[in-house]
MARPA-738770 format. One line per 2 residues: number of its first residue (from 1); their letters; for each residue x, y, z of N, C-alpha, C. Coordinates in pm, whole numbers. Layout:
<pts>
NUM	A	X,Y,Z,X,Y,Z,X,Y,Z  ... .
</pts>
This chain:
<pts>
1	XX	-468,769,3591,-435,682,3478,-303,725,3417  -209,632,3399,-86,661,3328,-115,654,3180 .
3	XX	-55,742,3109,-71,743,2963,59,709,2898  47,649,2780,171,627,2706,229,756,2653 .
5	XX	155,864,2667,212,994,2637,312,1038,2742  313,967,2855,402,1006,2962,542,952,2944 .
7	XX	566,886,2833,695,824,2813,805,921,2782  777,1052,2781,881,1150,2756,902,1173,2607 .
9	XX	994,1262,2578,1023,1295,2439,1107,1184,2377  1058,1128,2267,1126,1018,2200,1168,1065,2060 .
11	XX	1294,1052,2028,1344,1094,1898,1401,973,1824  1338,934,1713,1391,821,1637,1535,848,1593 .
13	XX	1624,749,1603,1762,770,1559,1770,793,1408  1875,863,1368,1893,897,1226,1896,774,1138 .
15	XX	1949,664,1192,1960,541,1112,1822,489,1068  1718,512,1150,1585,468,1110,1536,545,987 .
17	XX	1562,676,988,1524,756,871,1606,714,748  1735,684,771,1820,641,660,1773,508,602 .
19	XX	1733,415,692,1682,287,642,1556,308,559  1466,392,611,1341,417,538,1369,482,402 .
21	XX	1471,567,398,1508,632,271,1558,529,170  1647,440,214,1700,339,119,1590,243,76 .
23	XX	1501,209,168,1390,120,135,1297,184,32  1266,312,53,1178,384,-41,1246,401,-176 .
25	XX	1377,429,-173,1452,440,-298,1441,311,-378  1464,199,-311,1457,68,-378,1317,43,-433 .
27	XX	1217,74,-351,1079,49,-393,1043,132,-516  1072,262,-513,1029,350,-622,1117,339,-745 .
29	XX	1235,284,-730,1322,266,-847,1273,153,-936  1220,45,-877,1191,-73,-957,1050,-128,-943 .
31	XX	997,-136,-821,873,-210,-799,750,-154,-872  738,-20,-893,621,26,-969,618,-27,-1112 .
33	XX	731,-76,-1160,740,-119,-1299,743,-270,-1314  717,-341,-1204,721,-486,-1208,616,-541,-1305 .
35	XX	494,-489,-1298,388,-536,-1388,417,-497,-1532  471,-376,-1554,505,-335,-1689,613,-426,-1748 .
37	XX	711,-459,-1666,818,-550,-1706,759,-686,-1746  662,-734,-1666,600,-863,-1696,520,-858,-1826 .
39	XX	446,-749,-1848,368,-737,-1971,460,-732,-2092  572,-660,-2080,669,-655,-2190,731,-793,-2217 .
41	XX	735,-878,-2113,784,-1015,-2131,677,-1108,-2186  554,-1057,-2201,446,-1137,-2259,350,-1197,-2160 .
43	XX	341,-1142,-2039,254,-1199,-1937,106,-1178,-1974  22,-1275,-1933,-123,-1268,-1954,-190,-1201,-1834 .
45	XX	-322,-1176,-1847,-400,-1125,-1734,-380,-1215,-1611  -389,-1348,-1634,-381,-1441,-1523,-243,-1440,-1458 .
47	XX	-137,-1432,-1538,-2,-1429,-1480,22,-1301,-1400  -26,-1189,-1453,-16,-1064,-1378,-95,-1074,-1248 .
49	XX	-212,-1137,-1255,-295,-1153,-1135,-223,-1238,-1031  -161,-1349,-1073,-88,-1434,-979,28,-1359,-916 .
51	XX	100,-1284,-997,215,-1210,-946,171,-1105,-842  67,-1030,-876,17,-928,-785,-40,-990,-658 .
53	XX	-113,-1101,-675,-176,-1166,-561,-72,-1224,-466  29,-1289,-519,132,-1349,-434,210,-1243,-358 .
55	XX	230,-1127,-421,302,-1019,-352,219,-960,-239  89,-983,-241,5,-939,-131,-19,-1050,-29 .
57	XX	-29,-1174,-75,-59,-1284,16,61,-1321,103  173,-1351,39,287,-1408,113,345,-1310,215 .
59	XX	373,-1184,179,430,-1093,279,337,-1074,398  207,-1086,374,111,-1059,481,68,-1184,556 .
61	XX	48,-1296,485,-1,-1418,550,99,-1474,649  229,-1455,621,332,-1509,710,371,-1413,822 .
63	XX	310,-1295,823,351,-1195,921,314,-1232,1064  207,-1311,1079,168,-1346,1215,281,-1422,1285 .
65	XX	345,-1513,1211,460,-1586,1266,574,-1491,1297  612,-1410,1199,728,-1322,1216,699,-1212,1318 .
67	XX	575,-1165,1325,540,-1065,1425,557,-1119,1566  509,-1244,1588,524,-1306,1721,671,-1325,1755 .
69	XX	750,-1370,1657,893,-1390,1681,960,-1256,1714  922,-1151,1639,982,-1020,1661,951,-967,1800 .
71	XX	831,-995,1850,795,-950,1985,866,-1029,2093  897,-1156,2066,947,-1245,2170,1096,-1277,2161 .
73	XX	1152,-1281,2041,1286,-1334,2023,1381,-1233,1959  1498,-1216,2017,1606,-1134,1961,1565,-988,1944 .
75	XX	1652,-911,1881,1631,-768,1860,1562,-749,1725  1467,-655,1717,1391,-636,1593,1481,-612,1472 .
77	XX	1588,-534,1491,1672,-499,1377,1737,-622,1314  1765,-725,1391,1828,-845,1335,1740,-909,1228 .
79	XX	1610,-913,1255,1519,-973,1160,1508,-889,1032  1509,-757,1048,1500,-670,929,1626,-684,844 .
81	XX	1741,-693,908,1868,-708,834,1866,-838,754  1825,-949,817,1818,-1076,746,1721,-1072,630 .
83	XX	1603,-1012,652,1506,-1000,544,1556,-913,430  1631,-808,461,1684,-719,357,1785,-791,268 .
85	XX	1866,-875,327,1965,-950,248,1893,-1044,151  1792,-1116,201,1715,-1207,114,1643,-1129,4 .
87	XX	1584,-1014,39,1512,-933,-60,1607,-881,-168  1727,-841,-130,1822,-788,-228,1864,-896,-327 .
89	XX	1880,-1019,-281,1917,-1129,-371,1804,-1155,-472  1680,-1152,-424,1567,-1176,-514,1555,-1065,-619 .
91	XX	1575,-939,-578,1567,-828,-672,1676,-838,-779  1795,-878,-737,1904,-891,-834,1871,-999,-937 .
93	XX	1818,-1111,-892,1785,-1219,-984,1670,-1179,-1077  1580,-1091,-1030,1472,-1043,-1116,1526,-971,-1239 .
95	XX	1641,-908,-1225,1699,-837,-1339,1745,-931,-1450  1751,-1062,-1421,1803,-1159,-1518,1695,-1244,-1583 .
97	XX	1569,-1234,-1538,1466,-1326,-1585,1433,-1305,-1732  1380,-1412,-1795,1343,-1407,-1936,1196,-1437,-1960 .
99	XX	1126,-1494,-1860,986,-1531,-1877,904,-1486,-1755  772,-1467,-1774,686,-1432,-1660,687,-1537,-1550 .
101	XX	698,-1665,-1585,698,-1769,-1483,822,-1760,-1393  937,-1725,-1451,1057,-1703,-1369,1033,-1587,-1272 .
103	XX	966,-1484,-1321,936,-1370,-1235,851,-1412,-1116  751,-1497,-1140,662,-1539,-1032,739,-1611,-922 .
105	XX	835,-1696,-959,916,-1767,-860,994,-1669,-774  1056,-1570,-837,1136,-1473,-762,1048,-1377,-681 .
107	XX	929,-1350,-729,834,-1270,-652,800,-1342,-521  789,-1474,-525,763,-1552,-404,878,-1534,-304 .
109	XX	1002,-1543,-353,1118,-1527,-265,1122,-1386,-205  1101,-1286,-289,1100,-1147,-242,989,-1126,-139 .
111	XX	874,-1187,-164,761,-1172,-73,789,-1236,63  860,-1349,63,900,-1412,189,986,-1315,271 .
113	XX	1077,-1246,202,1161,-1148,272,1077,-1035,330  978,-988,255,893,-880,304,812,-924,426 .
115	XX	774,-1052,431,696,-1100,545,775,-1088,675  908,-1091,665,993,-1072,783,1006,-924,815 .
117	XX	1022,-843,712,1055,-701,730,936,-618,777  819,-635,714,709,-540,730,660,-526,874 .
119	XX	619,-636,942,568,-614,1079,676,-570,1176  799,-620,1152,909,-585,1242,944,-437,1228 .
121	XX	944,-386,1106,974,-245,1082,866,-155,1142  739,-191,1124,630,-111,1181,641,-106,1333 .
123	XX	673,-221,1395,687,-225,1541,810,-146,1587  918,-154,1512,1039,-79,1546,1013,71,1541 .
125	XX	940,116,1440,902,258,1435,820,296,1558  725,210,1596,641,238,1712,720,247,1840 .
127	XX	827,165,1852,912,169,1971,978,305,1989  1004,375,1878,1077,501,1882,987,621,1854 .
129	XX	858,608,1882,765,713,1844,688,765,1965  682,897,1979,600,960,2083,454,948,2042 .
131	XX	369,882,2122,230,859,2080,153,987,2047  183,1096,2112,109,1220,2086,152,1287,1955 .
133	XX	260,1237,1894,309,1298,1769,323,1193,1659  239,1090,1663,251,982,1566,229,1030,1423 .
135	XX	124,1111,1403,96,1158,1268,212,1236,1211  268,1330,1289,380,1412,1241,504,1328,1218 .
137	XX	531,1233,1310,649,1150,1294,637,1059,1173  520,998,1155,500,912,1038,509,992,909 .
139	XX	456,1114,911,465,1196,790,609,1234,761  690,1256,869,831,1286,849,903,1168,785 .
141	XX	874,1048,835,929,928,772,890,922,625  762,945,599,713,930,462,764,1039,369 .
143	XX	786,1161,422,843,1267,338,988,1233,301  1064,1190,401,1203,1150,373,1205,1033,276 .
145	XX	1117,936,300,1108,825,206,1064,871,69  971,968,65,925,1018,-64,1034,1088,-142 .
147	XX	1119,1165,-70,1230,1232,-139,1328,1130,-196  1359,1027,-115,1449,922,-164,1384,847,-280 .
149	XX	1253,822,-267,1182,757,-375,1179,841,-501  1170,973,-484,1172,1062,-600,1305,1051,-674 .
151	XX	1415,1045,-597,1546,1026,-661,1546,896,-741  1492,789,-679,1483,662,-751,1398,672,-875 .
153	XX	1287,745,-865,1199,761,-981,1268,839,-1093  1342,944,-1056,1415,1022,-1157,1523,938,-1225 .
155	XX	1588,853,-1145,1685,761,-1205,1615,667,-1303  1496,619,-1264,1419,532,-1354,1384,606,-1483 .
157	XX	1346,735,-1471,1317,815,-1591,1438,820,-1683  1555,845,-1625,1676,853,-1706,1708,719,-1773 .
159	XX	1698,612,-1695,1730,479,-1750,1636,445,-1865  1507,473,-1849,1411,446,-1956,1436,537,-2076 .
161	XX	1476,662,-2047,1500,758,-2156,1616,714,-2245  1723,667,-2184,1840,628,-2264,1820,492,-2330 .
163	XX	1721,414,-2283,1686,288,-2349,1554,309,-2422  1561,362,-2542,1441,410,-2611,1346,298,-2652 .
165	XX	1396,178,-2675,1310,69,-2720,1212,30,-2610  1086,7,-2649,985,-35,-2553,994,-186,-2533 .
167	XX	1101,-227,-2465,1129,-369,-2444,1149,-395,-2295  1146,-522,-2252,1170,-552,-2110,1311,-516,-2064 .
169	XX	1406,-513,-2157,1545,-484,-2119,1561,-345,-2059  1469,-254,-2091,1478,-118,-2039,1466,-116,-1886 .
171	XX	1402,-217,-1828,1375,-217,-1683,1479,-294,-1602  1569,-369,-1665,1656,-461,-1591,1751,-389,-1494 .
173	XX	1810,-280,-1537,1904,-208,-1451,1835,-157,-1324  1707,-126,-1333,1634,-74,-1218,1630,-175,-1104 .
175	XX	1618,-303,-1137,1614,-406,-1033,1751,-425,-969  1859,-404,-1046,1995,-410,-989,2014,-298,-887 .
177	XX	1971,-177,-923,1984,-63,-830,1900,-85,-705  1780,-139,-722,1695,-166,-606,1757,-271,-515 .
179	XX	1822,-370,-572,1887,-474,-493,1999,-414,-408  2078,-327,-467,2190,-264,-394,2137,-178,-279 .
181	XX	2032,-98,-305,1977,-11,-202,1916,-92,-87  1851,-202,-118,1792,-287,-15,1899,-347,75 .
183	XX	2007,-393,14,2118,-450,91,2182,-344,181  2201,-224,126,2260,-113,203,2172,-75,321 .
185	XX	2040,-73,301,1948,-39,409,1959,-135,526  1974,-264,496,1992,-361,602,2117,-336,684 .
187	XX	2226,-301,616,2353,-274,686,2341,-152,777  2266,-51,734,2250,71,814,2191,40,951 .
189	XX	2099,-56,956,2030,-85,1082,2120,-147,1188  2238,-191,1149,2332,-246,1248,2363,-142,1355 .
191	XX	2358,-13,1319,2395,95,1411,2280,141,1500  2159,85,1483,2046,129,1563,2053,68,1702 .
193	XX	2050,149,1807,2055,94,1944,1926,21,1978  1933,-72,2070,1815,-146,2113,1731,-58,2204 .
195	XX	1600,-60,2182,1507,11,2270,1402,-87,2320  1393,-102,2449,1296,-191,2510,1156,-132,2495 .
197	XX	1061,-205,2430,925,-151,2413,858,-115,2544  897,-178,2653,833,-150,2783,873,-14,2838 .
199	XX	974,53,2778,1014,186,2826,907,291,2798  820,263,2703,706,351,2680,586,283,2743 .
201	XX	541,327,2863,435,256,2933,302,259,2860  228,148,2871,95,141,2811,-5,220,2894 .
203	XX	-119,247,2828,-232,296,2906,-274,189,3008  -308,233,3127,-364,142,3227,-515,144,3210 .
205	XX	-570,33,3162,-710,28,3124,-788,-70,3212  -915,-41,3228,-1004,-137,3292,-1030,-252,3195 .
207	XX	-1087,-360,3245,-1118,-474,3159,-1219,-434,3052  -1312,-348,3089,-1411,-302,2991,-1343,-222,2879 .
209	XX	-1250,-134,2917,-1179,-53,2817,-1092,-142,2728  -1028,-243,2787,-946,-335,2707,-1031,-405,2600 .
211	XX	-1152,-447,2640,-1240,-512,2543,-1281,-415,2434  -1303,-288,2473,-1340,-188,2372,-1227,-167,2272 .
213	XX	-1104,-157,2319,-989,-143,2229,-978,-266,2137  -993,-384,2196,-981,-507,2118,-1093,-519,2015 .
215	XX	-1216,-488,2055,-1329,-497,1962,-1314,-397,1848  -1267,-277,1881,-1247,-176,1776,-1140,-221,1678 .
217	XX	-1034,-280,1729,-929,-331,1641,-983,-439,1549  -1059,-532,1601,-1116,-639,1519,-1209,-582,1412 .
219	XX	-1292,-485,1450,-1383,-423,1353,-1304,-349,1245  -1198,-282,1286,-1113,-211,1190,-1049,-308,1091 .
221	XX	-999,-420,1140,-936,-519,1052,-1037,-573,951  -1158,-604,997,-1261,-654,906,-1297,-551,800 .
223	XX	-1309,-425,843,-1343,-318,748,-1234,-302,642  -1109,-301,685,-999,-288,591,-991,-408,498 .
225	XX	-1012,-528,552,-1002,-649,471,-1106,-648,358  -1230,-610,391,-1334,-608,288,-1306,-499,185 .
227	XX	-1260,-383,231,-1232,-274,138,-1119,-313,43  -1013,-370,97,-897,-408,14,-934,-520,-83 .
229	XX	-1027,-608,-44,-1075,-712,-135,-1126,-650,-265  -1204,-543,-252,-1258,-475,-371,-1155,-384,-437 .
231	XX	-1072,-323,-356,-970,-232,-409,-868,-307,-496  -828,-425,-451,-721,-498,-518,-762,-559,-651 .
233	XX	-891,-561,-681,-935,-616,-809,-874,-541,-927  -842,-412,-906,-787,-331,-1016,-636,-346,-1032 .
235	XX	-567,-393,-930,-422,-389,-931,-357,-463,-1048  -410,-579,-1092,-345,-645,-1207,-375,-578,-1341 .
237	XX	-465,-479,-1344,-516,-427,-1471,-447,-300,-1519  -377,-229,-1430,-322,-99,-1471,-217,-113,-1581 .
239	XX	-131,-212,-1570,-31,-231,-1675,-97,-262,-1808  -205,-340,-1803,-275,-378,-1926,-343,-258,-1992 .
241	XX	-411,-175,-1911,-481,-61,-1971,-382,40,-2028  -271,61,-1958,-174,160,-2007,-102,111,-2132 .
243	XX	-65,-17,-2135,15,-68,-2247,-72,-118,-2362  -176,-197,-2331,-253,-262,-2437,-372,-181,-2486 .
245	XX	-431,-98,-2399,-547,-20,-2440,-506,121,-2482  -432,190,-2394,-390,327,-2426,-261,333,-2505 .
247	XX	-187,221,-2511,-66,206,-2594,39,314,-2566  64,340,-2438,166,439,-2404,304,375,-2405 .
249	XX	408,459,-2418,543,406,-2420,601,400,-2278  723,349,-2268,784,328,-2135,803,459,-2058 .
251	XX	831,569,-2129,850,696,-2061,722,742,-1992  608,723,-2057,481,761,-1997,451,671,-1877 .
253	XX	488,543,-1886,469,452,-1773,544,502,-1650  667,545,-1672,748,596,-1561,690,727,-1510 .
255	XX	649,815,-1601,591,944,-1561,465,923,-1477  385,824,-1513,262,794,-1438,294,764,-1292 .
257	XX	397,684,-1269,436,650,-1132,500,768,-1060  583,844,-1130,654,956,-1069,556,1065,-1024 .
259	XX	459,1096,-1107,362,1201,-1073,281,1160,-949  242,1032,-943,171,985,-825,255,994,-699 .
261	XX	384,959,-711,474,965,-596,495,1109,-549  508,1203,-642,526,1343,-607,403,1398,-533 .
263	XX	285,1364,-584,162,1411,-520,149,1353,-380  177,1224,-367,171,1160,-235,265,1228,-136 .
265	XX	388,1256,-179,488,1317,-91,445,1459,-52  386,1533,-145,346,1670,-117,238,1677,-10 .
267	XX	152,1575,-4,41,1577,92,77,1515,226  195,1452,239,230,1385,363,229,1478,485 .
269	XX	296,1595,482,295,1681,602,155,1725,641  71,1755,542,-65,1799,571,-142,1687,641 .
271	XX	-133,1567,587,-205,1455,645,-152,1420,785  -21,1432,805,37,1403,935,-15,1497,1042 .
273	XX	-16,1627,1013,-67,1724,1110,-217,1704,1134  -290,1668,1028,-434,1647,1043,-463,1526,1133 .
275	XX	-384,1419,1117,-403,1301,1201,-376,1334,1348  -272,1413,1376,-243,1451,1514,-357,1532,1575 .
277	XX	-429,1606,1493,-535,1693,1545,-669,1621,1557  -708,1544,1455,-842,1485,1455,-841,1334,1475 .
279	XX	-722,1273,1473,-714,1127,1484,-710,1061,1347  -670,934,1342,-655,868,1212,-787,830,1145 .
281	XX	-892,801,1223,-1015,748,1162,-1083,845,1065  -1108,973,1101,-1172,1063,1004,-1090,1080,875 .
283	XX	-958,1085,888,-872,1100,770,-879,973,685  -882,858,750,-893,732,677,-1025,723,601 .
285	XX	-1134,771,663,-1264,769,596,-1261,856,470  -1201,973,478,-1189,1058,360,-1111,987,250 .
287	XX	-1005,915,289,-927,838,192,-1012,730,128  -1091,658,208,-1176,551,154,-1277,606,53 .
289	XX	-1335,723,84,-1432,784,-8,-1363,820,-140  -1245,879,-132,-1173,916,-252,-1140,796,-339 .
291	XX	-1092,688,-277,-1058,568,-352,-1182,502,-413  -1300,522,-353,-1423,465,-409,-1465,536,-537 .
293	XX	-1429,662,-549,-1466,741,-668,-1379,703,-788  -1252,671,-764,-1155,652,-872,-1198,553,-981 .
295	XX	-1243,430,-948,-1272,334,-1055,-1377,382,-1155  -1475,458,-1108,-1580,506,-1198,-1522,608,-1298 .
297	XX	-1432,693,-1249,-1369,790,-1341,-1279,717,-1440  -1202,620,-1391,-1118,540,-1482,-1203,474,-1591 .
299	XX	-1320,423,-1551,-1403,347,-1645,-1458,435,-1756  -1507,554,-1722,-1574,636,-1821,-1483,739,-1887 .
301	XX	-1362,757,-1833,-1268,852,-1894,-1130,787,-1909  -1122,680,-1991,-993,610,-2009,-900,688,-2103 .
303	XX	-841,790,-2048,-751,877,-2124,-628,900,-2036  -509,892,-2093,-387,903,-2013,-378,1039,-1944 .
305	XX	-430,1145,-2007,-426,1277,-1944,-516,1282,-1821  -631,1219,-1831,-721,1211,-1715,-656,1129,-1603 .
307	XX	-595,1017,-1639,-534,930,-1539,-416,999,-1470  -340,1076,-1545,-231,1152,-1485,-284,1259,-1390 .
309	XX	-393,1325,-1429,-452,1427,-1341,-505,1363,-1213  -564,1244,-1223,-615,1176,-1104,-503,1137,-1008 .
311	XX	-384,1110,-1062,-269,1080,-976,-242,1196,-880  -267,1319,-927,-239,1438,-846,-358,1473,-757 .
313	XX	-478,1472,-814,-596,1527,-748,-655,1432,-644  -656,1302,-673,-721,1207,-583,-623,1105,-526 .
315	XX	-550,1036,-612,-467,925,-563,-358,973,-468  -291,1085,-499,-183,1135,-414,-229,1164,-272 .
317	XX	-330,1253,-253,-375,1281,-116,-436,1160,-47  -511,1078,-119,-575,961,-56,-471,858,-15 .
319	XX	-371,836,-97,-270,736,-63,-182,785,52  -148,914,52,-68,966,163,-147,956,294 .
321	XX	-278,980,289,-361,963,409,-363,818,453  -375,727,358,-379,584,392,-249,540,457 .
323	XX	-134,584,404,-5,542,458,10,580,605  -35,699,641,-23,745,779,-129,682,868 .
325	XX	-254,682,822,-363,639,910,-364,490,936  -324,408,838,-330,263,860,-236,222,973 .
327	XX	-116,279,978,-24,251,1089,-70,316,1219  -117,441,1210,-158,513,1330,-277,444,1398 .
329	XX	-368,388,1320,-483,318,1378,-437,200,1461  -344,120,1406,-296,2,1480,-218,46,1604 .
331	XX	-133,148,1591,-56,194,1706,-146,250,1816  -258,311,1780,-352,361,1879,-419,247,1956 .
333	XX	-437,134,1891,-517,26,1949,-435,-90,2005  -305,-97,1974,-223,-211,2014,-146,-184,2143 .
335	XX	-139,-281,2235,-49,-269,2350,96,-261,2302  179,-183,2369,317,-162,2324,393,-292,2307 .
337	XX	374,-387,2399,452,-511,2395,406,-606,2285  294,-576,2221,239,-668,2121,223,-601,1985 .
339	XX	298,-493,1962,279,-418,1838,305,-501,1713  417,-575,1712,449,-654,1593,342,-759,1568 .
341	XX	290,-820,1674,184,-921,1659,56,-857,1604  22,-738,1654,-97,-670,1604,-80,-633,1456 .
343	XX	37,-578,1421,62,-543,1281,58,-667,1193  115,-777,1241,119,-898,1159,-21,-955,1140 .
345	XX	-104,-951,1246,-241,-1000,1233,-319,-913,1135  -306,-782,1150,-374,-689,1058,-330,-713,914 .
347	XX	-198,-717,892,-148,-734,757,-181,-870,699  -185,-974,784,-219,-1108,736,-363,-1111,685 .
349	XX	-454,-1055,762,-595,-1054,719,-614,-973,591  -554,-856,588,-567,-770,470,-496,-834,350 .
351	XX	-382,-899,375,-307,-962,266,-382,-1076,201  -453,-1155,281,-531,-1266,225,-641,-1212,134 .
353	XX	-711,-1108,177,-819,-1054,93,-762,-984,-30  -645,-923,-18,-582,-862,-136,-544,-970,-237 .
355	XX	-496,-1083,-189,-463,-1197,-275,-588,-1242,-351  -697,-1259,-278,-822,-1306,-341,-873,-1202,-440 .
357	XX	-870,-1074,-400,-922,-969,-486,-844,-953,-615  -711,-948,-605,-629,-932,-725,-644,-1051,-818 .
359	XX	-646,-1172,-761,-662,-1292,-843,-799,-1293,-910  -902,-1254,-834,-1037,-1249,-890,-1047,-1149,-1004 .
361	XX	-990,-1028,-983,-995,-927,-1087,-923,-971,-1213  -806,-1033,-1197,-731,-1079,-1313,-802,-1188,-1390 .
363	XX	-860,-1286,-1318,-929,-1396,-1385,-1061,-1353,-1447  -1134,-1262,-1381,-1257,-1210,-1442,-1223,-1140,-1573 .
365	XX	-1120,-1055,-1569,-1080,-984,-1691,-1034,-1081,-1799  -957,-1182,-1761,-909,-1280,-1858,-1022,-1356,-1925 .
367	XX	-1121,-1398,-1847,-1234,-1473,-1905,-1322,-1385,-1992  -1346,-1261,-1947,-1430,-1170,-2026,-1360,-1132,-2156 .
369	XX	-1227,-1116,-2150,-1152,-1083,-2271,-1169,-1190,-2378  -1181,-1316,-2336,-1195,-1428,-2431,-1336,-1441,-2486 .
371	XX	-1432,-1367,-2427,-1571,-1376,-2471,-1598,-1268,-2574  -1631,-1308,-2697,-1647,-1212,-2806,-1794,-1176,-2833 .
373	XX	-1887,-1238,-2760,-2027,-1207,-2781,-2067,-1077,-2716  -2189,-1029,-2743,-2234,-903,-2683,-2271,-919,-2535 .
375	XX	-2241,-816,-2457,-2291,-804,-2319,-2366,-672,-2317  -2498,-681,-2342,-2574,-564,-2384,-2566,-446,-2286 .
377	XX	-2590,-469,-2159,-2588,-359,-2064,-2450,-295,-2057  -2347,-378,-2051,-2211,-326,-2044,-2175,-251,-2171 .
379	XX	-2213,-308,-2287,-2181,-243,-2415,-2250,-107,-2426  -2371,-97,-2370,-2440,33,-2372,-2370,133,-2279 .
381	XX	-2330,85,-2160,-2259,173,-2067,-2127,221,-2128  -2061,134,-2202,-1933,171,-2262,-1949,279,-2368 .
383	XX	-2070,295,-2420,-2093,401,-2518,-2070,540,-2457  -2079,548,-2323,-2059,676,-2255,-1912,702,-2222 .
385	XX	-1825,606,-2246,-1683,624,-2216,-1613,689,-2335  -1489,728,-2313,-1413,798,-2417,-1369,706,-2530 .
387	XX	-1371,574,-2509,-1334,480,-2615,-1460,447,-2694  -1463,484,-2821,-1585,474,-2900,-1592,350,-2988 .
389	XX	-1509,250,-2961,-1517,125,-3037,-1507,8,-2940  -1560,-107,-2979,-1561,-223,-2891,-1425,-292,-2895 .
391	XX	-1354,-284,-2787,-1227,-353,-2770,-1245,-453,-2656  -1221,-581,-2683,-1253,-684,-2584,-1165,-674,-2460 .
393	XX	-1040,-635,-2478,-954,-614,-2361,-1006,-499,-2276  -1047,-390,-2342,-1098,-276,-2268,-1231,-309,-2201 .
395	XX	-1317,-388,-2269,-1445,-424,-2207,-1422,-504,-2079  -1325,-593,-2082,-1293,-674,-1963,-1249,-584,-1848 .
397	XX	-1162,-488,-1878,-1113,-396,-1775,-1226,-307,-1725  -1312,-261,-1816,-1425,-174,-1782,-1516,-240,-1678 .
399	XX	-1547,-369,-1700,-1635,-442,-1609,-1573,-453,-1470  -1444,-484,-1463,-1377,-498,-1333,-1371,-362,-1263 .
401	XX	-1351,-254,-1339,-1353,-120,-1279,-1487,-94,-1210  -1597,-125,-1278,-1728,-101,-1219,-1751,-188,-1096 .
403	XX	-1712,-315,-1103,-1728,-404,-988,-1648,-353,-868  -1526,-309,-894,-1442,-258,-787,-1500,-131,-727 .
405	XX	-1550,-41,-811,-1607,84,-761,-1729,61,-674  -1817,-31,-716,-1936,-62,-636,-1894,-124,-503 .
407	XX	-1799,-217,-507,-1752,-281,-384,-1686,-184,-288  -1606,-91,-341,-1542,9,-255,-1645,100,-189 .
409	XX	-1748,137,-265,-1852,224,-210,-1921,155,-92  -1957,29,-111,-2018,-48,-1,-1919,-63,114 .
411	XX	-1791,-84,81,-1689,-106,182,-1656,16,266  -1701,133,225,-1679,254,305,-1769,257,430 .
413	XX	-1885,191,422,-1983,197,531,-1929,146,665  -1857,30,669,-1807,-17,800,-1714,83,870 .
415	XX	-1640,163,794,-1554,264,857,-1638,373,925  -1752,405,865,-1839,506,923,-1904,458,1052 .
417	XX	-1904,327,1075,-1964,271,1196,-1864,252,1309  -1736,275,1282,-1634,259,1385,-1639,374,1487 .
419	XX	-1596,343,1608,-1583,446,1712,-1451,422,1784  -1359,516,1771,-1227,501,1832,-1233,532,1982 .
421	XX	-1177,443,2067,-1177,470,2211,-1087,587,2250  -981,609,2174,-889,720,2205,-945,849,2147 .
423	XX	-949,954,2226,-1007,1081,2185,-900,1178,2136  -938,1260,2037,-850,1364,1982,-919,1498,1995 .
425	XX	-843,1608,1999,-903,1739,2026,-989,1795,1913  -959,1760,1788,-1030,1819,1675,-1118,1719,1603 .
427	XX	-1183,1764,1496,-1268,1676,1415,-1283,1735,1276  -1332,1652,1183,-1367,1697,1048,-1519,1702,1040 .
429	XX	-1577,1820,1027,-1721,1839,1037,-1797,1751,939  -1751,1742,814,-1821,1663,713,-1828,1516,753 .
431	XX	-1716,1462,801,-1713,1322,842,-1801,1299,964  -1799,1393,1060,-1885,1381,1178,-2032,1371,1139 .
433	XX	-2075,1457,1048,-2215,1455,1006,-2247,1325,932  -2154,1279,851,-2175,1156,775,-2189,1036,868 .
435	XX	-2109,1032,974,-2112,920,1068,-2236,922,1158  -2308,1034,1158,-2428,1045,1242,-2554,1000,1171 .
437	XX	-2546,968,1039,-2664,916,971,-2708,787,1039  -2838,763,1042,-2890,647,1113,-2832,517,1058 .
439	XX	-2817,508,926,-2766,383,867,-2618,360,900  -2549,466,943,-2408,454,977,-2387,460,1129 .
441	XX	-2497,447,1206,-2489,466,1350,-2381,379,1410  -2289,443,1484,-2175,370,1540,-2216,287,1661 .
443	X	-2147,177,1678,-2178,88,1791,-2133,154,1922 .
</pts>
């Protein structure tokens, strides 16, 4: 049997790392503050939900088209360059908006650009990656991106610091900087040489093995889609809880994002080496378990100090594991010539459920916030939280936190039932024992 490990030593060109650095810089300079910017402009729960949902639906739902085009037509870098130019224009215009509705229109344009970039970039990385070192290579990308993102975050801290007023104007310069970095990243890719995906040979599989790989991929996509459906319910609510419930200022908002980014970057090398040793699935399961715990802690301990600590203790390691394992899982299961199509299908399915989840969470919170009557069970549960008075905005967020936590817990089970066809030398003993329970028996 020929293995795709036989493709020899593959070293990604420096320009790929440079592109990832500029992309991460742009992302961490402005995008973590998009919801905060909208709330400062007066956005409602529903408007935040639409904005969050569209940013998940459009970039992902259109990827199937762009993934197929990327696999079949022209050079991958051309599509990323075009998408980067469109994204930079949208980011620049975001710096000029005056209302949440204007933001939603530009979010649609930016999301269209991402739908071109995301699957093509994932496939381009796969073209230049040694399969036996995927975890380490992905972690190297993410560490470099994390360092660039840290620079962007520190710039955001400075910009917010010198603009002391807690107003939307404090965030406008950040979108200008992100637009410039996005445009620059596209230009860098002009220097990347073309690499034919067929130069890294696929595994030669029997028809039975091909079906096993395909079935595992489908099961993985379904598991991720259901989990993200429940996970995304919280995404429209963080800006609301930080600004309207905990009443923190803009500096704390920036610090919240920076601390999470630092923790994520610190755990990247560890997670990369772990994936190379035990495979992506056990690491992904640990991440899913960690993310299932978070909403319950948020619900009963709504304190900014607790939330900052969780950024380091749980969110950082779990998110760094997710970033590496989600790509590594697809690369393990996808034929080399169809990587962009596989990524686009995966992202499209997950994006649709993220759209539904974020919209559902925002609308549930909005409707509950408008209800001033008692909800006896919830009101009694809230007595155990750190907030000792009935706040209708907080009650709405509290309910969505509990719903999301229950859904995430249930959504962990399908991952425990997966069985990866590709074998790795090591394992995580705790996850192995957990997957052997009768109720989690793998197919």
